[in-house]
C-alpha positions as CSV (number, residue, x, y, z in Angstrom):
1,M,-17.1,-45.4,-77.2
2,V,-15.8,-44.2,-74.1
3,F,-12.6,-45.3,-72.3
4,E,-11.4,-45.3,-68.6
5,L,-7.8,-45.5,-67.8
6,D,-5.5,-45.0,-65.1
7,S,-2.2,-43.1,-65.0
8,D,0.0,-45.7,-63.2
9,K,-0.3,-48.0,-66.4
10,L,0.7,-45.2,-69.1
11,E,4.1,-43.3,-69.9
12,R,3.6,-39.6,-69.6
13,L,5.0,-37.4,-72.3
14,T,7.4,-34.9,-70.4
15,S,8.6,-33.6,-73.7
16,L,5.6,-32.3,-75.2
17,P,4.5,-28.5,-74.9
18,G,1.7,-27.2,-72.9
19,N,0.5,-27.2,-69.5
20,S,-1.9,-30.0,-70.0
21,R,-1.0,-33.6,-69.0
22,Q,-0.2,-35.9,-71.9
23,Y,0.3,-39.9,-71.8
24,L,1.1,-42.4,-74.5
25,H,-1.2,-45.1,-75.4
26,D,-2.1,-47.8,-77.9
27,F,-5.5,-47.7,-79.3
28,E,-5.9,-51.2,-80.1
29,P,-9.3,-50.9,-82.2
30,E,-7.3,-48.7,-84.7
31,K,-4.0,-49.9,-84.0
32,L,-2.9,-46.2,-83.6
33,Q,-0.5,-44.7,-81.2
34,V,-2.3,-41.8,-79.5
35,V,-2.0,-39.0,-76.8
36,I,-4.1,-38.9,-74.2
37,K,-4.7,-35.4,-73.2
38,V,-6.0,-34.4,-69.7
39,D,-6.7,-30.4,-69.6
40,E,-9.1,-28.2,-67.7
41,H,-10.3,-26.7,-71.0
42,Y,-11.8,-29.9,-72.2
43,D,-15.2,-28.5,-72.4
44,M,-13.9,-26.0,-74.9
45,E,-11.6,-27.8,-76.9
46,V,-13.3,-30.9,-77.5
47,P,-16.6,-29.6,-79.1
48,T,-14.3,-27.2,-81.1
49,L,-12.0,-30.2,-82.5
50,L,-15.4,-32.0,-83.7
51,A,-16.5,-28.7,-85.2
52,L,-13.4,-28.6,-87.2
53,K,-13.0,-32.6,-87.8
54,D,-13.0,-32.2,-91.6
55,S,-9.8,-29.8,-91.6
56,P,-6.9,-31.9,-92.9
57,H,-4.9,-29.6,-90.7
58,V,-6.4,-30.3,-87.3
59,L,-5.7,-33.6,-85.5
60,P,-9.0,-35.6,-85.1
61,V,-10.5,-36.7,-81.8
62,V,-10.2,-40.7,-81.8
63,D,-12.0,-41.0,-78.4
64,T,-13.2,-39.4,-75.3
65,G,-13.3,-40.7,-71.8
66,F,-12.0,-40.4,-68.3
67,F,-8.2,-40.4,-67.0
68,D,-7.8,-41.2,-63.3
69,R,-11.4,-39.6,-63.3
70,D,-10.8,-36.6,-65.2
71,P,-12.3,-35.9,-68.7
72,A,-9.7,-36.6,-71.5
73,F,-9.7,-37.2,-75.2
74,M,-7.3,-39.2,-77.3
75,A,-5.6,-37.7,-80.9
76,P,-3.1,-39.4,-82.9
77,L,0.7,-39.2,-82.2
78,V,2.7,-36.9,-84.6
79,N,6.5,-37.4,-85.0
80,C,7.3,-33.8,-85.4
81,T,10.2,-31.7,-87.0
82,P,11.3,-29.3,-84.4
83,F,10.4,-25.7,-85.0
84,A,13.9,-24.9,-84.6
85,D,15.1,-27.3,-87.6
86,I,12.2,-26.0,-89.8
87,C,13.9,-22.6,-89.4
88,Q,17.3,-24.1,-90.9
89,A,15.4,-26.0,-93.4
90,H,15.1,-25.5,-97.2
91,S,13.1,-22.7,-98.4
92,S,10.5,-25.2,-99.7
93,V,10.0,-26.8,-96.5
94,Q,9.5,-23.4,-94.9
95,F,7.0,-22.6,-97.7
96,R,5.2,-25.9,-96.9
97,Y,4.9,-25.1,-93.1
98,V,3.5,-21.6,-93.5
99,S,1.0,-22.6,-96.3
100,H,-0.2,-25.6,-93.8
101,L,-0.6,-22.9,-91.2
102,L,-2.6,-20.5,-93.1
103,Q,-4.5,-23.3,-94.4
104,A,-5.6,-24.3,-91.0
105,V,-6.2,-20.8,-89.9
106,C,-8.5,-20.1,-92.8
107,Y,-10.6,-23.2,-92.6
108,M,-10.9,-22.4,-88.9
109,H,-12.1,-18.9,-89.3
110,D,-14.5,-20.1,-92.0
111,H,-16.2,-22.3,-89.5
112,G,-16.5,-19.6,-86.9
113,V,-13.5,-20.5,-84.6
114,V,-10.5,-18.2,-83.6
115,H,-7.5,-20.3,-82.2
116,C,-6.3,-17.2,-79.8
117,D,-2.8,-18.8,-79.1
118,I,-0.9,-19.6,-82.4
119,K,2.7,-20.4,-81.5
120,P,5.5,-23.2,-82.7
121,D,4.4,-25.3,-79.7
122,N,0.6,-25.5,-80.9
123,F,1.5,-26.3,-84.7
124,L,3.0,-29.7,-85.0
125,F,5.0,-30.2,-88.4
126,S,5.3,-34.1,-89.1
127,K,8.3,-35.6,-90.6
128,S,6.2,-36.2,-93.7
129,Q,5.9,-32.6,-93.8
130,K,2.1,-32.2,-92.8
131,G,1.0,-29.3,-90.5
132,Y,-1.5,-29.7,-87.7
133,L,-2.7,-26.8,-85.4
134,I,-3.6,-28.2,-81.8
135,D,-4.4,-26.8,-78.6
136,F,-7.9,-25.3,-78.7
137,G,-8.3,-24.8,-75.0
138,S,-8.1,-20.8,-75.3
139,A,-10.3,-20.6,-78.5
140,M,-13.5,-18.8,-79.0
141,R,-16.3,-19.7,-81.2
142,K,-18.6,-17.2,-83.6
143,P,-21.5,-15.9,-81.7
144,A,-24.9,-17.5,-82.8
145,N,-26.0,-14.4,-84.3
146,G,-23.0,-13.5,-86.0
147,D,-22.9,-12.8,-89.8
148,D,-20.1,-13.5,-92.3
149,R,-18.2,-10.5,-91.3
150,W,-18.2,-11.6,-87.5
151,A,-15.5,-10.9,-85.1
152,I,-14.8,-11.0,-81.6
153,Q,-13.7,-7.7,-79.8
154,L,-12.1,-7.7,-76.5
155,R,-12.9,-5.1,-73.9
156,F,-9.5,-5.6,-72.3
157,V,-6.5,-6.8,-73.4
158,S,-6.3,-9.1,-70.2
159,E,-9.2,-11.0,-71.7
160,Y,-6.9,-12.1,-74.3
161,R,-6.6,-16.1,-73.2
162,G,-3.5,-17.0,-75.5
163,T,0.1,-16.5,-74.9
164,H,0.8,-12.7,-74.7
165,G,4.3,-13.1,-76.3
166,Y,2.9,-13.9,-79.5
167,L,0.5,-11.4,-79.4
168,P,1.8,-8.5,-81.5
169,P,2.6,-4.6,-79.7
170,R,0.2,-3.3,-82.1
171,A,-2.6,-5.3,-81.4
172,V,-2.3,-5.0,-77.7
173,L,-2.5,-1.1,-78.3
174,R,-5.4,-1.4,-80.3
175,V,-7.2,-4.1,-78.0
176,P,-7.3,-7.0,-80.5
177,C,-10.0,-8.4,-82.7
178,L,-9.1,-11.9,-82.2
179,A,-9.4,-13.1,-85.9
180,L,-7.0,-10.5,-86.6
181,S,-4.6,-11.6,-83.8
182,D,-4.5,-15.1,-85.4
183,Y,-3.0,-13.8,-88.4
184,C,-0.7,-11.6,-86.7
185,C,0.7,-14.6,-84.6
186,T,0.9,-16.3,-88.1
187,R,3.0,-13.6,-89.4
188,H,5.3,-13.6,-86.4
189,L,5.8,-17.5,-86.9
190,Q,6.3,-17.0,-90.8
191,A,8.9,-14.0,-90.0
192,R,10.8,-16.3,-87.7
193,A,10.7,-19.5,-89.9
194,H,12.2,-17.4,-92.7
195,D,14.9,-15.7,-90.6
196,G,13.5,-12.2,-91.4
197,R,14.6,-12.2,-94.9
198,G,12.6,-10.0,-97.3
199,S,9.3,-8.1,-96.2
200,F,6.1,-9.7,-95.4
201,R,4.6,-8.0,-98.4
202,H,7.7,-9.2,-100.5
203,F,6.7,-12.7,-99.4
204,L,3.0,-12.4,-100.2
205,C,4.0,-11.2,-103.7
206,R,6.4,-14.0,-104.4
207,D,4.3,-16.9,-102.9
208,T,0.8,-16.2,-104.5
209,C,-0.5,-19.0,-102.9
210,I,0.1,-18.0,-99.5
211,G,-1.1,-14.4,-100.5
212,H,-4.2,-15.7,-101.8
213,L,-5.1,-17.5,-98.6
214,L,-4.5,-14.4,-96.4
215,L,-6.1,-11.7,-98.7
216,R,-9.3,-13.7,-98.6
217,C,-9.6,-13.0,-95.0
218,S,-11.4,-9.7,-94.9
219,H,-9.9,-8.8,-91.6
220,F,-6.2,-9.3,-92.8
221,D,-7.0,-7.4,-96.3
222,A,-8.3,-4.4,-94.4
223,L,-5.0,-4.3,-92.1
224,L,-2.9,-4.6,-95.6
225,R,-4.3,-1.8,-96.7
226,S,-4.1,0.5,-94.0
227,P,-0.3,2.1,-93.7
228,Q,-1.4,3.5,-90.3
229,V,-1.6,-0.3,-89.0
230,P,1.5,-2.4,-89.5
231,L,1.2,-5.8,-88.8
232,C,4.3,-6.3,-86.6
233,R,7.6,-4.8,-86.4
234,E,10.5,-7.0,-87.7
235,G,11.8,-8.8,-84.7
236,D,8.7,-8.6,-82.5
């Protein structure tokens, strides 16, 4: 099914984050409220979302088509809890937020995708406490000849396509391996959600489910074992 719609008939969602144009629409076949996203990175985002369609923490593509003659796609509308509210929420809610984010990242990496732009705006946490990773316009895919230990190494920091404010200083100095940058950005969100209480190593020891998810990634395991390469300074 391919849709063709015009902007003069729909409400533009100006409150949503990101640089893309997004519109609210009632998708009649499914009786579902959806967001229509018009983005210059359509050719990267839609194939990546389809490759991750079985992840419980990635929003599915409902339909693709054209909006004002530009390529666009539909995704379900999520009634989100603001990140500022999560930072003030009970620790069980914060745990669920971080756990779902890590599950999304692990699934994505297992399927050969690096997000490259993990930040609060790109992880939706619904009122029913389920997390969804969005905005794969900066994502990079596993090389066709890559093995299970694959990594994408940038030649220059300027090649990093995500939000540089969430790329840890240590990664900038080293020119980041992108799979590692996803975990560093995830750690940044964890630190903000928990308001810097306790070290990250303590968090791993206390919350073994999250620790297991992190440590099964060989890139992150190597980072944790190296005292010369701290994840990120507190407050970065």
